[in-house]
N, C-alpha and C positions, 0 to 999 in steps of 0.2 A: 545598460543592452539597446541599440535603438533597431528600430524595422531598417533603417540603411545601411549600420554595420554588421546583420544579417543577410541583407542581399550582396553587401560587398564578397561575407567569408563565402559563400553561395554562387561567387561570380555568377550571379544574377541581377537583373534590373530590377528595383525596386515594385513597378507596377506587377511583375513575374509573382514576388513574393505579395502581395496585396490579391493577386485571386486563388494564393495557395490559403492564406490563410486572412482572414479578414483587419481581425487583430494582434495585436501583440497580446492580449490572450488564450486565445484562441490557440495563437499561437505555442507559447509556453507550456498551454496544456497535452496540445499535440506531444510536442517534445519527450516534454513527463511521460505518458503516455506510452512513449515507443520506446523506453528507459525501460521502461518498466516490463513491456515484450516480451526485452532478453528475458526475462525471470522471470516468469510467469504468462503460462499457456491459459485462453480463457477457452480454447477449442476444446480443448482434451483435458479437464479433471480428472484428477485421481481418481479410482476406486477401488477402494481395496480390499473393505469388511468396516472396517474403523476408524472416524474420527481423525486417533489420533498417527496413526501411519497416513491416513491424507493427508494431513497442516504435515507431516514429513518432509512426503515424495514434494509434495508442492515447491520446497527450499532446496534450491537450488544453491550447486558448490559456486562462489564467485572466484577469481582472482584477485589475487594483491592489486593488480591492477586495473580492475573494474571496479574493485570494491573502493577504491583514490580516490578515479571519475564520478563515482557517483556523488563521494566526500563534497568534491570539487564545487560537483554542481547543487548540489544541496547548500552548502556555504554560502554557495550564491547567491543562493533563493531567500536566504537570508531577508534580506533589504529589502530586497524585492517581492517578498511577501509581506511587507508591513503596507502597501498599500490599497486595498480593499478592492480595484478594481483585479488587482492580481492574487491575491491571498485565495481567492475562491475556486480561480480555474490550479491554478500551483496546488492546492490540495485536493481540486480533483482528479487531476494526475497524478498524484502521487499514489493519492490512500485511497480512491474510489475503487480501481480494478481490483486491490485486494484485495478489501472492503467487501463488494459482490463475491471474488471466491468463497472466502471464509463464513460469510452469511449461507453461501452454497452447500457449502461442505459441514455445516453447522444445522443444515435443516436437510437434510439426508439423514445423519447422524438418529433426530429426534423421529425421521419416518422409520427410520430398522430399530428404533427404539432405542437407542444407546445415549439419549439423555431426551429428558423429560419437555415437553412442548412447553412447559414453562419457564425453563431456562431463556435467560437475559441474552439474548444472542447477538445483538447489536453492540450491548455494556462489553461482550467479547470482541467484540471484531473490534470498538474499540481500542481496549486492555492492551492490545495482538499490535493495533498501526501506534500509537502512547507509547507504548514499549522502544517498538525500533522504531523509532523518531527520535526518544531520548539515548536509544544508546549508543545511534548514529551521528547524529546529529551534536549533541551533548558533552558524552563521555567518545565520542568518534572509535569506536569499537565494533566491527564486524559482527549481526545481526547471525551467526551463523549457527550450523546446525544443534552443538551443543545447549547453548544459551539457547532456542528455542526447544531444543525440546527441555530444561528445567520446567521454560516457562509452561508449556501445555503441563508437565505434567505435575509442576507444583501450584499451577495458580490455575489456569483454563479448565482443565477435566475437575476438577474441583469442582469450580464455581459452577459448572453447568451438568454435573452431574449431582451435586445437590445444591438448589437453589433455592433460594428463601423464597417464600411465600412470601413473602413486602410487594407491594406494589413497586414495579419499574422505575429507580430515579430518574431514569432517563425522561420521564414523563410528566417529572414536576418541572 
């Protein structure tokens, strides 16, 4: 992908593209954030009263065509993300919005007393994004509601509700 190719596809001049995005990394980050926005409403987070239901409400069903398009984009990013200058922008565009939302929902659960204050929220956020990535990129399967429900019930909630008292592994 080049900025010339983007300009040609958009039927715009290269200077116009650069006025909107100062770099290819910025364009990639914005494109991925836009792709996420179709599935994630940051302005209206669910507040059902339980972390489990809040997390499940976040996951919106996608059509097969949407899933395939997302797989193609993510597969195309594989080699693109090998370049350090794009890896950060790509991972930020793909994962950061989800981490922010999941962190917010988990912090609400702490305030409600649903999970303890010393639960490892950061690790839980990484587990969700890692499993979603593996499922989509490696297994080429959708991160659908039945799978997400099993992840929440079998791994996330037990880990959050019964955290170890050992120091956070992420601090090491």
